[in-house]
N, C-alpha and C positions, 0 to 999 in steps of 0.2 A: 478419710474420711476427717483427721487431722489437718490435712495439709490443705484439705477442700476451704476448712473454715478458717485458718490460719490470719492471723494478722489482726487489725485493728476491727471494730465493729463497721458492719457495713451492710447494705442491702443485698440478698442474698437468695434465691430463688431456684425452685424446682419442678420439672415436669414431667409426666409420667401416663402414659397411655394404659395401664397395666400392671403390674408385679414388680416390684424391684427385687432382683431373682436374691441379692444376698441379705435383704432385710433383716431377719434374725438375727445373724450375726453384729451388723451393723446400727441398727435399732438405738437401742439405749445413749450410747455413742454422740449418734448423729441428733438427737432430740437434745442432747444437755449441751451440745455447741450452735445449734440453730438456736436454742433461745438467748444467747447472746449473740443474736443478728439482728438484723430486720428481715425477716423470713417470711416466705409464703408460700404453698405448695400451688400448681394448678392440675388439677387431675381429669383428663381427655377420658370419658367412659366410666364405667361402674367404679366407685370405691373398690380399695384394694386392701390388702392386710395394713400395708402401709401407712395409705391416707385415713385408716380407721388408727391404727398408733397416733399420727399427729394428729389429728382433731379430740381423741383423749388427753395426749398432753398438752392442749390448749391453743395447739398452733395452726396458723389460718388455713384452710383447704378449699379451695374454689373448683364448681365442677366445670367443667368446660364442655359445650356440645357443637359448638360450630368453628371456624376457623377465624371468622369474622370476630366472637366472643372471646377467642384468644389473643388475638391480635390488640382487641382493646382492653381487654380484663389485664395481661400483662403491661399494658404502656402506662394505665391507670393507678395499677398498686404498686409500680414499681416508682412511680411519679410520687405518689402520697409515702411510700416508706423514706426515699430520698428526704421529700418535706421533713418529715418528721426526725430523719436523723439529722438534718441541717439545725432546725429548732433545736434538739438536746444539744447538739458543737457548740450553738451560740449561745446556751443558757450555760452550759457548762464556762464557757471561756469570759463569760459577763460576771460569772463568780470567783475565777481567779485573778480576775483585771484590779 
């Protein structure tokens, strides 16, 4: 999990269609590290223990019902996350110049 989230803040998302088999061992660290990024999760099908944990932690989880919806939501959310990230970096740079 640490390697997955290594580096500077970035846009990061996960997609699942069921349970994450090792969620019980990685949940706390995953959530802690995901909060440092522009993170969201796309859930195909019913909620899982992982999606319930992510929601409880205040991380965004989006249900997906069709392939077309997956494509549209993934593109829209990635674009929004990058825009937010770019705006925050630009504001930070303006503050240091």
